[in-house]
VEXMIDO-59946 format. One record per residue: residue in three letters; residue number from 1; y, x negated, z of N, C-alpha, C, CB in turn. Coordinates in steps of 0.001 Angstrom, whole numbers. Glycine has a CB too. Layout:
<atoms>
<atom resn="ALA" resi="NUM" n_v="Y" n_u="X" n_w="Z" ca_v="Y" ca_u="X" ca_w="Z" c_v="Y" c_u="X" c_w="Z" cb_v="Y" cb_u="X" cb_w="Z"/>
...
</atoms>
This chain:
<atoms>
<atom resn="UNK" resi="1" n_v="-1184" n_u="-824" n_w="0" ca_v="0" ca_u="0" ca_w="0" c_v="1250" c_u="-870" c_w="0" cb_v="-4" cb_u="939" cb_w="1200"/>
<atom resn="UNK" resi="2" n_v="1235" n_u="-1984" n_w="731" ca_v="2382" ca_u="-2885" ca_w="828" c_v="2694" c_u="-3522" c_w="-532" cb_v="2115" cb_u="-3978" cb_w="1881"/>
<atom resn="UNK" resi="3" n_v="1640" n_u="-3840" n_w="-1304" ca_v="1835" ca_u="-4431" ca_w="-2629" c_v="2551" c_u="-3436" c_w="-3535" cb_v="479" cb_u="-4854" cb_w="-3251"/>
<atom resn="UNK" resi="4" n_v="2206" n_u="-2160" n_w="-3441" ca_v="2881" ca_u="-1135" ca_w="-4245" c_v="4358" c_u="-1051" c_w="-3902" cb_v="2221" cb_u="229" cb_w="-4038"/>
<atom resn="UNK" resi="5" n_v="4698" n_u="-1172" n_w="-2629" ca_v="6094" ca_u="-1126" ca_w="-2203" c_v="6856" c_u="-2303" c_w="-2781" cb_v="6199" cb_u="-1123" cb_w="-671"/>
<atom resn="UNK" resi="6" n_v="6265" n_u="-3486" n_w="-2709" ca_v="6914" ca_u="-4677" ca_w="-3272" c_v="7046" c_u="-4531" c_w="-4776" cb_v="6120" cb_u="-5957" cb_w="-2925"/>
<atom resn="UNK" resi="7" n_v="5998" n_u="-4040" n_w="-5432" ca_v="6031" ca_u="-3872" ca_w="-6884" c_v="7101" c_u="-2868" c_w="-7279" cb_v="4660" cb_u="-3422" cb_w="-7409"/>
<atom resn="UNK" resi="8" n_v="7208" n_u="-1768" n_w="-6541" ca_v="8239" ca_u="-767" ca_w="-6822" c_v="9629" c_u="-1365" c_w="-6639" cb_v="8064" cb_u="464" cb_w="-5910"/>
<atom resn="UNK" resi="9" n_v="9795" n_u="-2192" n_w="-5622" ca_v="11085" ca_u="-2858" ca_w="-5402" c_v="11419" c_u="-3780" c_w="-6565" cb_v="11069" cb_u="-3653" cb_w="-4085"/>
<atom resn="UNK" resi="10" n_v="10423" n_u="-4486" n_w="-7081" ca_v="10647" ca_u="-5368" ca_w="-8227" c_v="11048" c_u="-4580" c_w="-9466" cb_v="9394" cb_u="-6189" cb_w="-8517"/>
<atom resn="UNK" resi="11" n_v="10430" n_u="-3432" n_w="-9666" ca_v="10764" ca_u="-2601" ca_w="-10818" c_v="12204" c_u="-2112" c_w="-10703" cb_v="9792" cb_u="-1406" cb_w="-10933"/>
<atom resn="UNK" resi="12" n_v="12597" n_u="-1673" n_w="-9517" ca_v="13976" ca_u="-1217" ca_w="-9302" c_v="14946" c_u="-2363" c_w="-9523" cb_v="14150" cb_u="-639" cb_w="-7882"/>
<atom resn="UNK" resi="13" n_v="14603" n_u="-3537" n_w="-9007" ca_v="15463" ca_u="-4710" ca_w="-9158" c_v="15593" c_u="-5093" c_w="-10632" cb_v="14905" cb_u="-5896" cb_w="-8343"/>
<atom resn="UNK" resi="14" n_v="14486" n_u="-5097" n_w="-11347" ca_v="14533" ca_u="-5450" ca_w="-12766" c_v="15362" c_u="-4437" c_w="-13543" cb_v="13113" cb_u="-5534" cb_w="-13350"/>
<atom resn="UNK" resi="15" n_v="15241" n_u="-3172" n_w="-13185" ca_v="16031" ca_u="-2142" ca_w="-13856" c_v="17514" c_u="-2334" c_w="-13600" cb_v="15601" cb_u="-757" cb_w="-13398"/>
<atom resn="UNK" resi="16" n_v="17855" n_u="-2741" n_w="-12386" ca_v="19265" ca_u="-2956" ca_w="-12054" c_v="19817" c_u="-4179" c_w="-12762" cb_v="19443" cb_u="-3106" cb_w="-10547"/>
<atom resn="UNK" resi="17" n_v="18974" n_u="-5211" n_w="-12909" ca_v="19449" ca_u="-6453" ca_w="-13516" c_v="19475" c_u="-6405" c_w="-15040" cb_v="18585" cb_u="-7598" cb_w="-13069"/>
<atom resn="UNK" resi="18" n_v="18568" n_u="-5662" n_w="-15610" ca_v="18502" ca_u="-5589" ca_w="-17063" c_v="18808" c_u="-4154" c_w="-17470" cb_v="17102" cb_u="-6049" cb_w="-17599"/>
<atom resn="UNK" resi="19" n_v="20059" n_u="-3876" n_w="-17684" ca_v="20475" ca_u="-2534" ca_w="-18066" c_v="21170" c_u="-2596" c_w="-19426" cb_v="21412" cb_u="-1911" cb_w="-16990"/>
<atom resn="UNK" resi="20" n_v="21422" n_u="-1454" n_w="-20007" ca_v="21997" ca_u="-1411" ca_w="-21351" c_v="23338" c_u="-2136" c_w="-21465" cb_v="22170" cb_u="16" cb_w="-21776"/>
<atom resn="UNK" resi="21" n_v="24285" n_u="-1959" n_w="-20562" ca_v="25533" ca_u="-2713" ca_w="-20698" c_v="25310" c_u="-4222" c_w="-20629" cb_v="26513" cb_u="-2294" cb_w="-19617"/>
<atom resn="UNK" resi="22" n_v="24369" n_u="-4636" n_w="-19813" ca_v="24085" ca_u="-6062" ca_w="-19712" c_v="23518" c_u="-6599" c_w="-21016" cb_v="23114" cb_u="-6333" cb_w="-18568"/>
<atom resn="UNK" resi="23" n_v="22673" n_u="-5821" n_w="-21667" ca_v="22104" ca_u="-6262" ca_w="-22933" c_v="23175" c_u="-6317" c_w="-24017" cb_v="20965" cb_u="-5332" cb_w="-23361"/>
<atom resn="UNK" resi="24" n_v="24123" n_u="-5396" n_w="-23988" ca_v="25197" ca_u="-5393" ca_w="-24976" c_v="26082" c_u="-6620" c_w="-24823" cb_v="26035" cb_u="-4122" cb_w="-24850"/>
<atom resn="UNK" resi="25" n_v="26266" n_u="-7070" n_w="-23591" ca_v="27122" ca_u="-8222" ca_w="-23346" c_v="26329" c_u="-9530" c_w="-23349" cb_v="27849" cb_u="-8058" cb_w="-22019"/>
<atom resn="UNK" resi="26" n_v="25042" n_u="-9464" n_w="-23626" ca_v="24164" ca_u="-10620" ca_w="-23515" c_v="24481" c_u="-11773" c_w="-24433" cb_v="22800" cb_u="-10203" cb_w="-23758"/>
<atom resn="UNK" resi="27" n_v="25276" n_u="-11558" n_w="-25461" ca_v="25578" ca_u="-12650" ca_w="-26371" c_v="26713" c_u="-13537" c_w="-25857" cb_v="25933" cb_u="-12099" cb_w="-27732"/>
<atom resn="UNK" resi="28" n_v="27366" n_u="-13152" n_w="-24778" ca_v="28453" ca_u="-13949" ca_w="-24230" c_v="27900" c_u="-15226" c_w="-23622" cb_v="29243" cb_u="-13150" cb_w="-23181"/>
<atom resn="UNK" resi="29" n_v="28642" n_u="-16337" n_w="-23831" ca_v="28238" ca_u="-17623" ca_w="-23266" c_v="28292" c_u="-17560" c_w="-21744" cb_v="29141" cb_u="-18764" cb_w="-23795"/>
<atom resn="UNK" resi="30" n_v="27247" n_u="-17983" n_w="-21075" ca_v="27218" ca_u="-17993" ca_w="-19629" c_v="26798" c_u="-16680" c_w="-19003" cb_v="28540" cb_u="-18364" cb_w="-19121"/>
<atom resn="UNK" resi="31" n_v="26485" n_u="-15684" n_w="-19803" ca_v="26076" ca_u="-14386" ca_w="-19263" c_v="24718" c_u="-14505" c_w="-18575" cb_v="26021" cb_u="-13321" cb_w="-20385"/>
<atom resn="UNK" resi="32" n_v="23754" n_u="-15094" n_w="-19268" ca_v="22425" ca_u="-15292" ca_w="-18703" c_v="22370" c_u="-16641" c_w="-18018" cb_v="21335" cb_u="-15188" cb_w="-19790"/>
<atom resn="UNK" resi="33" n_v="21602" n_u="-16732" n_w="-16932" ca_v="21435" ca_u="-18013" ca_w="-16252" c_v="19979" c_u="-18195" c_w="-15849" cb_v="22357" cb_u="-18105" cb_w="-15015"/>
<atom resn="UNK" resi="34" n_v="19612" n_u="-19431" n_w="-15674" ca_v="18270" ca_u="-19782" ca_w="-15202" c_v="18439" c_u="-20848" c_w="-14118" cb_v="17343" cb_u="-20299" cb_w="-16387"/>
<atom resn="UNK" resi="35" n_v="18837" n_u="-20433" n_w="-12908" ca_v="19223" ca_u="-21391" ca_w="-11879" c_v="18102" c_u="-22250" c_w="-11304" cb_v="19854" cb_u="-20669" cb_w="-10786"/>
<atom resn="UNK" resi="36" n_v="16890" n_u="-21749" n_w="-11227" ca_v="15812" ca_u="-22510" ca_w="-10587" c_v="14834" c_u="-23074" c_w="-11605" cb_v="15067" cb_u="-21632" cb_w="-9594"/>
<atom resn="UNK" resi="37" n_v="14335" n_u="-22246" n_w="-12493" ca_v="13422" ca_u="-22692" ca_w="-13547" c_v="14242" c_u="-22710" c_w="-14830" cb_v="12136" cb_u="-21749" cb_w="-13673"/>
<atom resn="UNK" resi="38" n_v="14768" n_u="-23863" n_w="-15149" ca_v="15727" ca_u="-24006" ca_w="-16246" c_v="15113" c_u="-23671" c_w="-17608" cb_v="16277" cb_u="-25423" cb_w="-16269"/>
<atom resn="UNK" resi="39" n_v="15783" n_u="-22757" n_w="-18313" ca_v="15372" ca_u="-22386" ca_w="-19654" c_v="14408" c_u="-21209" c_w="-19732" cb_v="14755" cb_u="-23547" cb_w="-20299"/>
<atom resn="UNK" resi="40" n_v="13901" n_u="-20757" n_w="-18595" ca_v="12931" ca_u="-19657" ca_w="-18596" c_v="13305" c_u="-18637" c_w="-17535" cb_v="11497" cb_u="-20183" cb_w="-18354"/>
<atom resn="UNK" resi="41" n_v="12927" n_u="-17381" n_w="-17750" ca_v="13175" ca_u="-16332" ca_w="-16775" c_v="14651" c_u="-16013" c_w="-16632" cb_v="12612" cb_u="-16726" cb_w="-15444"/>
<atom resn="UNK" resi="42" n_v="15311" n_u="-15755" n_w="-17763" ca_v="16761" ca_u="-15514" ca_w="-17751" c_v="17116" c_u="-14331" c_w="-16848" cb_v="17274" cb_u="-15255" cb_w="-19181"/>
<atom resn="UNK" resi="43" n_v="18181" n_u="-14525" n_w="-16066" ca_v="18687" ca_u="-13459" ca_w="-15199" c_v="20195" c_u="-13351" c_w="-15367" cb_v="18317" cb_u="-13722" cb_w="-13712"/>
<atom resn="UNK" resi="44" n_v="20719" n_u="-12226" n_w="-14957" ca_v="22166" ca_u="-12015" ca_w="-14908" c_v="22481" c_u="-11406" c_w="-13554" cb_v="22669" cb_u="-11093" cb_w="-16087"/>
<atom resn="UNK" resi="45" n_v="23351" n_u="-12060" n_w="-12801" ca_v="23709" ca_u="-11550" ca_w="-11482" c_v="24590" c_u="-10318" c_w="-11614" cb_v="24423" cb_u="-12630" cb_w="-10657"/>
<atom resn="UNK" resi="46" n_v="24266" n_u="-9297" n_w="-10849" ca_v="25072" ca_u="-8077" ca_w="-10790" c_v="25531" c_u="-7948" c_w="-9338" cb_v="24254" cb_u="-6786" cb_w="-11276"/>
<atom resn="UNK" resi="47" n_v="26820" n_u="-8136" n_w="-9111" ca_v="27350" ca_u="-8151" ca_w="-7750" c_v="27117" c_u="-6839" c_w="-7003" cb_v="28825" cb_u="-8452" cb_w="-7784"/>
<atom resn="UNK" resi="48" n_v="27183" n_u="-5723" n_w="-7692" ca_v="27021" ca_u="-4435" ca_w="-7020" c_v="25713" c_u="-3747" c_w="-7417" cb_v="28204" cb_u="-3526" cb_w="-7341"/>
<atom resn="UNK" resi="49" n_v="24674" n_u="-4536" n_w="-7694" ca_v="23378" ca_u="-3973" ca_w="-8060" c_v="22773" c_u="-3180" c_w="-6909" cb_v="22423" cb_u="-5081" cb_w="-8490"/>
<atom resn="UNK" resi="50" n_v="21897" n_u="-2247" n_w="-7217" ca_v="21324" ca_u="-1381" ca_w="-6182" c_v="20357" c_u="-2127" c_w="-5266" cb_v="20608" cb_u="-210" cb_w="-6827"/>
<atom resn="UNK" resi="51" n_v="19811" n_u="-3240" n_w="-5720" ca_v="18913" ca_u="-4037" ca_w="-4877" c_v="19410" c_u="-5466" c_w="-4873" cb_v="17433" cb_u="-3962" cb_w="-5378"/>
<atom resn="UNK" resi="52" n_v="19663" n_u="-6011" n_w="-3708" ca_v="20096" ca_u="-7392" ca_w="-3566" c_v="19083" c_u="-8112" c_w="-2670" cb_v="21552" cb_u="-7478" cb_w="-2974"/>
<atom resn="UNK" resi="53" n_v="18447" n_u="-9175" n_w="-3168" ca_v="17517" ca_u="-9926" ca_w="-2320" c_v="18241" c_u="-10481" c_w="-1097" cb_v="16858" cb_u="-11073" cb_w="-3117"/>
<atom resn="UNK" resi="54" n_v="17582" n_u="-10430" n_w="36" ca_v="18170" ca_u="-10925" ca_w="1281" c_v="17593" c_u="-12302" c_w="1597" cb_v="17907" cb_u="-9934" cb_w="2456"/>
<atom resn="UNK" resi="55" n_v="18451" n_u="-13249" n_w="1888" ca_v="18021" ca_u="-14622" ca_w="2147" c_v="17190" c_u="-14739" c_w="3419" cb_v="19226" cb_u="-15531" cb_w="2242"/>
<atom resn="UNK" resi="56" n_v="17368" n_u="-13844" n_w="4372" ca_v="16637" ca_u="-13930" ca_w="5634" c_v="15277" c_u="-13219" c_w="5593" cb_v="17477" cb_u="-13347" cb_w="6744"/>
<atom resn="UNK" resi="57" n_v="14898" n_u="-12683" n_w="4449" ca_v="13629" ca_u="-11981" ca_w="4298" c_v="12596" c_u="-12881" c_w="3624" cb_v="13821" cb_u="-10687" cb_w="3489"/>
<atom resn="UNK" resi="58" n_v="11323" n_u="-12610" n_w="3891" ca_v="10229" ca_u="-13286" ca_w="3212" c_v="9590" c_u="-12284" c_w="2268" cb_v="9185" cb_u="-13863" cb_w="4228"/>
<atom resn="UNK" resi="59" n_v="9521" n_u="-12624" n_w="1000" ca_v="8947" ca_u="-11740" ca_w="-2" c_v="7623" c_u="-12329" c_w="-475" cb_v="9924" cb_u="-11535" cb_w="-1195"/>
<atom resn="UNK" resi="60" n_v="6597" n_u="-11505" n_w="-533" ca_v="5281" ca_u="-11921" ca_w="-1027" c_v="4967" c_u="-11077" c_w="-2242" cb_v="4167" cb_u="-11774" cb_w="72"/>
<atom resn="UNK" resi="61" n_v="4673" n_u="-11738" n_w="-3346" ca_v="4481" ca_u="-11043" ca_w="-4612" c_v="3214" c_u="-11559" c_w="-5276" cb_v="5706" cb_u="-11229" cb_w="-5542"/>
<atom resn="UNK" resi="62" n_v="2480" n_u="-10665" n_w="-5920" ca_v="1284" ca_u="-11022" ca_w="-6668" c_v="1546" c_u="-10708" c_w="-8136" cb_v="22" cb_u="-10257" cb_w="-6135"/>
<atom resn="UNK" resi="63" n_v="1221" n_u="-11638" n_w="-9010" ca_v="1378" ca_u="-11442" ca_w="-10446" c_v="2" c_u="-11448" c_w="-11099" cb_v="2290" cb_u="-12538" cb_w="-11065"/>
<atom resn="UNK" resi="64" n_v="-138" n_u="-10665" n_w="-12148" ca_v="-1365" ca_u="-10630" ca_w="-12925" c_v="-1097" c_u="-11246" c_w="-14289" cb_v="-1900" cb_u="-9180" cb_w="-13064"/>
<atom resn="UNK" resi="65" n_v="-1864" n_u="-12260" n_w="-14617" ca_v="-1755" ca_u="-12909" ca_w="-15925" c_v="-3034" c_u="-12599" c_w="-16679" cb_v="-1523" cb_u="-14467" cb_w="-15796"/>
<atom resn="UNK" resi="66" n_v="-2965" n_u="-11639" n_w="-17596" ca_v="-4186" ca_u="-11191" ca_w="-18262" c_v="-4228" c_u="-11476" c_w="-19755" cb_v="-4358" cb_u="-9736" cb_w="-18046"/>
<atom resn="UNK" resi="67" n_v="-3075" n_u="-11787" n_w="-20352" ca_v="-3044" ca_u="-11996" ca_w="-21797" c_v="-2466" c_u="-13360" c_w="-22128" cb_v="-2230" cb_u="-10896" cb_w="-22483"/>
<atom resn="UNK" resi="68" n_v="-3001" n_u="-13938" n_w="-23164" ca_v="-2473" ca_u="-15203" ca_w="-23663" c_v="-1230" c_u="-14920" c_w="-24507" cb_v="-3549" cb_u="-15973" cb_w="-24493"/>
<atom resn="UNK" resi="69" n_v="-403" n_u="-15926" n_w="-24730" ca_v="751" ca_u="-15700" ca_w="-25610" c_v="286" c_u="-15383" c_w="-27024" cb_v="1682" cb_u="-16932" cb_w="-25620"/>
<atom resn="UNK" resi="70" n_v="1176" n_u="-14783" n_w="-27818" ca_v="806" ca_u="-14389" ca_w="-29179" c_v="543" c_u="-15584" c_w="-30090" cb_v="1895" cb_u="-13531" cb_w="-29778"/>
<atom resn="UNK" resi="71" n_v="1152" n_u="-16702" n_w="-29783" ca_v="933" ca_u="-17934" ca_w="-30548" c_v="876" c_u="-19100" c_w="-29565" cb_v="2065" cb_u="-18154" cb_w="-31622"/>
<atom resn="UNK" resi="72" n_v="150" n_u="-20155" n_w="-29896" ca_v="10" ca_u="-21286" ca_w="-28979" c_v="1344" c_u="-21964" c_w="-28612" cb_v="-912" cb_u="-22305" cb_w="-29591"/>
<atom resn="UNK" resi="73" n_v="2325" n_u="-21861" n_w="-29477" ca_v="3610" ca_u="-22515" ca_w="-29197" c_v="4623" c_u="-21582" c_w="-28530" cb_v="4200" cb_u="-23058" cb_w="-30484"/>
<atom resn="UNK" resi="74" n_v="4191" n_u="-20368" n_w="-28160" ca_v="5066" ca_u="-19388" ca_w="-27509" c_v="4815" c_u="-19374" c_w="-26006" cb_v="4845" cb_u="-17976" cb_w="-28104"/>
<atom resn="UNK" resi="75" n_v="5842" n_u="-18968" n_w="-25248" ca_v="5726" ca_u="-18855" ca_w="-23803" c_v="4997" c_u="-17559" c_w="-23459" cb_v="7123" cb_u="-18902" cb_w="-23130"/>
<atom resn="UNK" resi="76" n_v="4075" n_u="-17636" n_w="-22535" ca_v="3373" ca_u="-16445" ca_w="-22061" c_v="4389" c_u="-15529" c_w="-21388" cb_v="2210" cb_u="-16819" cb_w="-21076"/>
<atom resn="UNK" resi="77" n_v="4492" n_u="-14286" n_w="-21831" ca_v="5498" ca_u="-13368" ca_w="-21300" c_v="5302" c_u="-13109" c_w="-19804" cb_v="5455" cb_u="-12048" cb_w="-22065"/>
<atom resn="UNK" resi="78" n_v="4058" n_u="-13132" n_w="-19336" ca_v="3811" ca_u="-12943" ca_w="-17906" c_v="4379" c_u="-14112" c_w="-17104" cb_v="2301" cb_u="-12792" cb_w="-17633"/>
<atom resn="UNK" resi="79" n_v="4264" n_u="-15321" n_w="-17629" ca_v="4845" ca_u="-16482" ca_w="-16939" c_v="6366" c_u="-16423" c_w="-16964" cb_v="4360" cb_u="-17793" cb_w="-17583"/>
<atom resn="UNK" resi="80" n_v="6941" n_u="-15853" n_w="-18014" ca_v="8393" ca_u="-15691" ca_w="-18060" c_v="8844" c_u="-14706" c_w="-16983" cb_v="8846" cb_u="-15206" cb_w="-19460"/>
<atom resn="UNK" resi="81" n_v="8041" n_u="-13672" n_w="-16714" ca_v="8354" ca_u="-12731" ca_w="-15633" c_v="8282" c_u="-13422" c_w="-14271" cb_v="7390" cb_u="-11530" cb_w="-15669"/>
<atom resn="UNK" resi="82" n_v="7312" n_u="-14322" n_w="-14103" ca_v="7214" ca_u="-15095" ca_w="-12868" c_v="8471" c_u="-15954" c_w="-12719" cb_v="5926" cb_u="-15984" cb_w="-12862"/>
<atom resn="UNK" resi="83" n_v="8870" n_u="-16623" n_w="-13799" ca_v="10075" ca_u="-17463" ca_w="-13754" c_v="11312" c_u="-16631" c_w="-13435" cb_v="10269" cb_u="-18198" cb_w="-15090"/>
<atom resn="UNK" resi="84" n_v="11411" n_u="-15444" n_w="-13991" ca_v="12552" ca_u="-14566" ca_w="-13702" c_v="12600" c_u="-14208" c_w="-12223" cb_v="12478" cb_u="-13285" cb_w="-14551"/>
<atom resn="UNK" resi="85" n_v="11444" n_u="-13882" n_w="-11658" ca_v="11400" ca_u="-13528" ca_w="-10239" c_v="11793" c_u="-14718" c_w="-9368" cb_v="9998" cb_u="-13031" cb_w="-9853"/>
<atom resn="UNK" resi="86" n_v="11296" n_u="-15900" n_w="-9710" ca_v="11678" ca_u="-17104" ca_w="-8957" c_v="13174" c_u="-17342" c_w="-9089" cb_v="10889" cb_u="-18345" cb_w="-9454"/>
<atom resn="UNK" resi="87" n_v="13728" n_u="-17193" n_w="-10280" ca_v="15164" ca_u="-17390" ca_w="-10464" c_v="15992" c_u="-16397" c_w="-9655" cb_v="15518" cb_u="-17273" cb_w="-11931"/>
<atom resn="UNK" resi="88" n_v="15480" n_u="-15204" n_w="-9447" ca_v="16221" ca_u="-14198" ca_w="-8674" c_v="16137" c_u="-14495" c_w="-7172" cb_v="15672" cb_u="-12780" cb_w="-8967"/>
<atom resn="UNK" resi="89" n_v="14954" n_u="-14826" n_w="-6689" ca_v="14739" ca_u="-14914" ca_w="-5246" c_v="14941" c_u="-16300" c_w="-4658" cb_v="13373" cb_u="-14458" cb_w="-4929"/>
<atom resn="UNK" resi="90" n_v="15016" n_u="-17336" n_w="-5460" ca_v="15151" ca_u="-18698" ca_w="-4900" c_v="16572" c_u="-19170" c_w="-5043" cb_v="14192" cb_u="-19692" cb_w="-5596"/>
</atoms>
């Protein structure tokens, strides 16, 4: 049950961070950032987002990696989601 709560929180957080206005402005220089895992897991900080990670909390998350990338030279999309989560919470 606890994993579902964390997963639901991640879905809400992802929805808040990746919204239509953000995608429209995504071509601006400096809009996306990758503070911890450079070049992967792009995020955009939203100051008034509905979910803000708290530095004093411990978050435990489980990821499922079930599919290989579409081509050997492409990044696995599941690993990009892991990188995005690390960039948000670290």
